[in-house]
N, C-alpha and C positions, 0 to 999 in steps of 0.2 A: 399521538402516531406521529413515524420519524419521518421527516421528511427528506427525500434523495431526487437528485437532479444527475441526467447523464450528461457527461461532458463532451461537448463534441469532436469529432477524432482532430480536426486543426489545431485544436486547443491543448490538447496531450502534452506534448512535450514542454511546453511553456510553465502550462498551469504544475506540474509534475517538479519542474527544476523551481519555482518558488514555492512549493510546501516543504521541499529540501531545504532551500537556503533560510525559510521561518523556523524548521524544527528540528534540523540537522543535531545529534545528539539526545533528543526526546525518545523516552521509552515506548515502543511499538508490541502489539502483539499480530503475531501473523497465522490468520486461519484459512486454510486451504478445503474446500468443501464439493466433493466430488459427486454428482447426483445419483451415482450407484452407491458408494460407501459412508456418504453421510462426512459430516464434517470433522476435523483434526487439527490442533494445534500445530503450527510447525516451528515457532519462536514464542517465546513469552517473555518481554519487558527486555527486549535488544534495542539498545542506542541505535536510530536511524542514521544512516549514512547515507542512503540515495535512492531516491525515486526515479528512474529515467524510461522514457518511452523514445525508444530507437525506431526510427521510421524506415531508414533503410533497411532492419532487418526484421522490421516488425514484432518489437518485442518490448514487454515490461517486463521490469526488474527493479525489486527492491533489496537492498543491502542494509544490513545491519552489524553491530560490533559486540560483544558482550565485555565487560570490565572495564568499560569508560573511553572516553571519544577518542585516545589518541592509540588505542590498540588497534591491530588490523580486523580488517572486515572476514568476517567469521560466518557468514549467509549471503548466499546470492539465490533468491528465488527468481525464477524467470516464468515468464506468461508466454508461451509463442501464438503470435497472432489472434492479439485480443481484439474482441468485437465490442466490447463496451466497457466504457471506465464510468462510474457512480460515484458521487460523493455526497455524504449527508448534512453538508450545511450549504446555505443558501449563500452564507458571506465568504465568498473567495478573498484569498486563495487558502483559510484556513479548515479544512474539514475536521473531524473527530473518526470518520471512517472512509477508506476509500476502499472501493471494491471494483475488481478488475475480472471481467468475463472471460473465458477463453472461447474458441472456436468450439471446445469440445464440450462447453458446456459446464466446465469446472470455473469455480468463484474463489477468488484470492482475496480475501479481505485482510487490510492493513488498518488497526486500531488503534492510535493516538492513547496512550495513557497519558491523563492526566494526575496531577497531584490530589492524592483522594479519592480516586475511582477506581471502582472495583475490577478486577484484572481476572476474567473468567478461565 
């Protein structure tokens, strides 16, 4: 059984900043699941550059790069007006999946790729 917890909104920005600091350049998979059309992989094994929650604009962003840590960002995925952020780890700040649920029900999962783990 997978354990998840919802992060309180007031902790989103700091939590995501801590995860970015800890896991920058770690490979991630970004999957977006629309309730109507199902899941779609948006990015596979990109080097994580940033996880951000901007309070002012009420937007979540995940940025990644292909080809190494010193190349420019090649993907910026935005979630406008997120309603929930869930993590699958009870040991902050390191999660293996961060899920962001948007106002319209679309779910964005950012999965951290650990050495030897399967990437679907």
